[in-house]
N, C-alpha and C positions, 0 to 999 in steps of 0.2 A: 504494500500500500504506500503510495507516494504522499508526502505531506510537504507543506510549505511553511517554514518557520514554526514547526510543531503543530500546525493547523491542517485539518482535512481540507480537501478541495471539492468543489462542485464544477461540473461541466454542463454548459447550457447550449442547446441547439437553437437555431433561428432560421427564418426564411430570408435569405439575402435578396430575393426578388421583391420583397416587401420592405426593404431597408434594414434588414437584420445584419449584424456584424459578422456572421459566421458562427464559429464556436467560441464561446466566452469561457474563460477559466476564472473561477472565484474562490477565494479562501472562505472557510466557514469559521466564524468566531468561536473561540473556546467555550464561551457561555452565551446563551441567548439565541444561538442559531442563525445570527445575521450573516449575510453574504457580502463579501467585499471584493469587487471586481479587480482582477490582476492583469489580464490581457485578453486578446482575441486573435483568431486566425481565420482567414477566409479562402482556404485553398480549394474548396469545392462549393458549387452553388447549392443553396437550400439544404444545409445539413440539419434536417428537421428532427432526426432521432439519433440517439447515441447509445453506445454500449461499451463497457469495459471488458477486456479479456481477464480471465482468471489471473490473479496476481496484481492486476491493476496497472501494468506498465504500458499497455497498448489500448488506445481508444479507437473505436470504429464508428463511422458516421455514414448514414445513407445520404445520397444526393437525390432529393425528391423532385426529379425532373422527368420529362417525357422519355429521355434516354435511359435513365435509371442506373445508378452506380453506387459503389460503396468504397470508402477510403479508410486508410489506417494511419494513425498518428502515434508516435512515441511520446509518452507523457511522464517519463521518469525524470525529466528536467523541469525547469520553471514554467515552460510554455509548450504546448503541443507542437511537435515537428512531424510533418507529413512524411511517411516512408513509402515510396513507390507511387506510381500513378493510380488514380481511381480505377476500379475494376468494374466493367459493365456487368449488370446482374441479369441481363436477358429479359427484363420486364420493365414496365413503365410505372413511374411515380411510387417508388418504394416509401412506405410510411413508417416502417418499424423494422428493427433488427435485433438479433440476440446472438449469443455465442453458444454453440452446441456441438459436442463431439468433434472438435477440431475443425469446425466450419463456422462461418458467419451466415446466419439465415436472415433473409430479407422477405418481408411481406410486400408484394407489389400491387398496390391498390388499382392502378390504372389498367393493368393487364390481367388482374385476377390470378396471380400465380405466387409461388413461394420459391426462392432460390437458395441453394446451398453453395456458398463461396468457400473454397478450400483455404485454410490458414497454414502457412509454412511454420516451421519450427521456431523461427525468429519473430513470429507474429505478423509478418507481412502477408499480403493476399495473393493468391494464385488465380489464373483465369478459371472461369467456370467451365468444366468439361461437359457434363450432362446433368447438372443438378437443378434444373428448373422443373417444378411440378405445377402443371396448369390446372386450375380449378374449373369446374363446369357447373352450369345451373343458373337460375335466376330466382326472383321473388315477386310478390304481388305489387310492390311499390313501383308504379310505372316509371317514375323519374329516376329513382336511385338504385333499382334492382333489375335493370335490363340484362345484366350479366354478372359474373363473379367480381368481387372486390375484396381481395385479401387485405385485412387491415392490421393484423398483428400476428406474430409468430414467436414462440418461446419454448424452452424446454419445460417439461413437467418437473415437479420436485424430485422425482427419483432419478432424473437424468436419462431415462430410457427412451422417452418419446419427445417428438416435436409437435406442438399443438398450435394450429393456425385458426384464426377467427375470420370468417368471411361475411361482410356486411351484405353483399349482393345475393347470397344464396341462403341466408338464414341458417347457417350451419357452422359447426366446429369440426375441423379435421384433425385426426391423430395420425401422425406419420412416424416411420422409422427411417433411419439413414443407413443405407447399405451401399458399399463401394462408391461412396461419394454422391449417391443419388437418393433423393427423398422418395419413399414409397408409401402410398396411402394404406393405412392399416384399418381405419374406421372413420366414417363420416356420421356425425350426430346432428340430427335435425332439431332446430329450435322453432318456436312459434312463428308461423309465416308472417312476414312483414315486420318482425321485431328489429331486424337490422343489427345483429351483434357486431360490436366494434372492438372491445378489449376484454381481456380475461385476467383475473387475479386469482392465484391459488391461496387457500388457507395455509398457514405455516405448518400444520400437521399433515398436509398432503392429501387429506381425505375429501376435501371440498374444493370446488372452483366457483367463482362468481363471474358471470358474464354480463357486461354492461351493454345494453341495447340502445343504439342511437336513434332508430326510427320510431320506437315507442320508448319513452323515458322510464325504463325499468332495469332491474337486475334479476337475472335468472340464477338461482342457486342450484348447483349441480353436485352430485356425488361423483368423485373421481376414484377410479380403480386402476392403480399403477400396474398391477400384475397383468390385468387384462387389457390395459390401454383403452378403457371405456369411460364415457361421460354420460351420466343419467340426469336429465333435468328433473328437479323436484318441485320447486316453488318459484314464484315471481313476485317482485315487490316494486312499487313505484318509487322513483328517486326524489319526487317532489310531493309536498304535502297537499297541493291542489293542482288542478289542471293547468298546464301552461297556456299562455295566451296564443302561442303559435308553435312552430317546430322548436323543440327544446334543445336538441343536439347534445346529449350527454357525450363525454369525451374520455375522461380518465378514471381509473379505479385502482385502489390500493387497499390491501389488507394489513392490519396492524401486526407487528412482529409477534405479539403475544396472542394473536388470534381473537381478541375480544371485540374488535371494531373493524368496520369497512368504511372507506370514504369514497365518494364519487364527485366528479365535477360535471357541471351542466353549463354549456356555453350560452345557450339562448336566454337563460335566466341569471347568468353570472353568479352562480351559487356553488358551494360545497355542501354535500349532504353527508351526515354521519349516521351509521347504522350500528346497532348492537347485534352481535352474533348470538343467536339463540338456537343452538342445535342446527336443524335443517332449515331454519328461517332467519331472515334479517328483519330487524325492527327499526324503522326510521325514527331517530331521536330528534333530529332537527337540522336546519340549514343555516349557513352563514354566508355573507357576501364573499366573493373570491378575492377581493382587494384590488380588482382591476376590471378588465373587460375581455371576455371570450377565453375562459380558462381551458387550455388545450390539453395539459398533462399535469399529473400529480406525482409526487414522490414523498416517501417518509424517510426520515433519517434521525435517529437518536432522540425521539420524542418530539420532533418537529415535522410539520406537514408543509410541503413546498408546492406552489402552483405556478406554472408558466402561463401567464396571461398574454395571449398572442396580440390582440388588437390594441390593448393599452400599452403593450411593450414593457412588461416588467415580470419579475419573479418575486412573488410574495411568500412570506413564511409565517407560520402559525405555531404557537405553542399548543400542544395537545393536553387537555385536562386528563390526567391518568384515571380519574374516577368515572367521568362521563364520556370521554372520547371526543368531546366538542373542541374544535380548534378556536384559538383566540389570536386575532391578527396582531403581529408584532412589527412588521416592516416590509420593505420591498427594495429590490435592486432594479434599476432601469436597464432593460435589454430589449431594444426594438425587435418586434416580430418574434418574441420568444416562443419556442415550441416544445421544449422538454428540458428537464434538469435531472442529472444523475450525480452520484457521489462515489468517491473512491474510498 
């Protein structure tokens, strides 16, 4: 784990096409959770989502463009240094990435596919041989679900499976990686028209929470790592009342102790807090996101962080350990902020 002056670091992605500075590095204050900007790099356009390699010395960033690419940065020094050219992912508009079994996986929203990019021993990226898995299908939402739209891909807690969430097909796909290629193991259908966007696992690995964008809900699912299966159980609204228009839920995070789940909703500019009660979630309350259009959430050492894209800032909240409710503490200006992660 890399630190600066004894402090942990945060890495913030942004949309350069909307005026973002690229990838911002910030120090995390020793107390209070505040972010202090250190530097920024703009080696690739629209580095909207970031992920760290195990060990934390290499950072990966998608380039959320029509061509679609992923880039690697060495972060063992004071500022990220790009290593090697961006590698095309064979898909359009990658919105999410993660590290899995010696590969960087990208979810390509525009083309409805998931890509496995090989990682060399030194952390740099190799060209994609045959690692693109194309989704098929559609949904009942005539404007948003004419075809597949992979929005997120991540390993399950056991490290055996890659799980991808597809907004366009109302489904979650469980895949295995064999000989550098992703193979579909099982596809799980969710409620038609729900538009699943992101998924967060409970820390015990037995449950998964799927945030739905087209209907502002969370679907609670049971996860079986042995079988690689996901079973939808219950569904809960992320808002106390009906939204005035499209709500656009975006990010979801489970607390490290498993007692709470938080979501962000862009159309309402709110963060929602849920209590975990067995197979159900109970909405406790909502608070303002501290800006406008909260795109992504992260939790780190008792603080909740939200990347507010349209107001251009990353806000942080202290989490009440008894109720789980976040309390606004401050924000860091980052134009067109899209995600925040921690080393």
